[in-house]
C-alpha positions, 0 to 999 in steps of 0.5 A, a space after each residue: 499500500 502506498 504511503 499517503 504522506 509520500 504522495 504529491 501534496 501529502 493527501 490525507 488517507 480518506 475522503 469523507 464528510 466531516 471537519 477538515 480544518 477549524 473552519 471548514 467542513 466537507 459534505 461528500 456528494 454521492 456522485 463518485 466517478 472517474 471524473 469526480 473521484 470520490 464525489 464532489 466536496 461541498 464545503 461548509 465554511 464558518 467561524 467557530 463562534 458564528 451562527 452563520 456559515 458559507 457554502 461553497 459548491 453545493 454540488 449536483 442536483 441531488 435533493 438528499 445531498 443538498 439537505 445533508 449540507 443544510 443538516 450539517 450546518 444546522 447540527 453545528 448551530 449555524 444557518 447558511 447565509 451565503 452560497 459561492 461557486 468555484 465554477 460552473 461545471 454541473 457537478 459543482 453548481 447544478 444544485 445551486 438553484 435548488 440549494 438557494 431555495 432551501 436556504 434562502 441565500 444568494 448565489 455568488 459566482 464569477 459567471 453572471 449566468 450562475 448568479 442568484 442575486 445582484 452580486 458576483 465575485 471578482 479578484 480581490 473580493 473579500 467575503 466577511 459573512 459571520 466574521 469569516 474572511 474568504 479572499 477571492 483568488 482568480 484561477 482560470 485555466 480548468 475553465 475561464 470562470 474558475 475561482 479559488 477561495 483563500 481562508 487565511 485563518 486556517 492557512 487553507 485554499 479551497 481550489 475547486 477543480 484547479 487542484 484536485 486531491 488526487 490525480 491532475 486536472 483537465 484543462 477543459 478546452 476551449 473554455 479552459 486555456 493552458 496559459 491561464 492555467 499555468 499562471 493560476 498555478 503560479 499564483 497559488 504557489 505565491 500564496 503558499 510561499 508568501 501567505 503561508 497557505 499549507 492546506 488544500 481543500 479540493 473540489 474532489 479527493 482528499 485534503 492535501 496537507 502540503 499545498 506548495 508540494 501539490 502546486 509544484 507537482 502540478 507545474 512539473 506535470 504540466 511541463 512534462 505533458 507539454 513536452 510530450 505533446 510537442 514531441 508527439 506532434 513533431 513525430 507526425 501525430 498531428 490530430 489531438 486523438 492521435 496525440 492522446 493515443 501516443 502520450 496517454 497510452 498508459 492511462 485508462 481509455 475511459 479518461 481519453 476524451 478528457 485527456 483530449 480536451 487538455 491535449 487540445 489546450 496544449 496544442 493551442 498553447 504550443 501553436 500560439 508560442 510558435 513551438 509547433 
């Protein structure tokens, strides 16, 4: 058995519903799959002595799950006062409308199409509900609307799909762009170096105890894949599907469609920089 502490980012051994830090509690959605890992992590975040909570990514439109999120907050003596979205993919955001009905909350997101209420989210915004401090960090790349949320009091970052607890993230071409994604990873690395962030609370998979190690692993992985794609194209594999078959030959074929999105993003990046 692999020692989790030896893996990139030092993941915790299990993924489960319950407290992850002093201020963040996970409610694991029942939508496990090859793409969503153990399921979507819905985060309930609050100051310990506050009766108000913020929910990040209500998850899929699953009534039992949405009610379980409300119950988790209420059992802790808190009322859900605000809903935030890291991005608009259905496994994170599809249940937001129904969750807003259950809780009477606004939904804030970068994409105006996902908002319920007048307020959106933008770089530099600070959420202060119930005395909580959550700083909005733009992290486009997986999607154009991807955001992360910095939780300074717990030295943590909630990353949605920008960094996962296990494996690596798809750059969802054409909405996602590799150049943006690399910039986002560097932005997160700065938070680990300059702001003391050490814990990653991801949208899928286990909590990571070594945020800087996780970011460095992601950057190295992207550089390695980019070099592989460049070599594959130089060797005559000109179509994305052919590049996937060559570069991702050791990856489960069920993941090849997702891999092709990342390959298309990488080929665009290489073309834009005159490398292919």
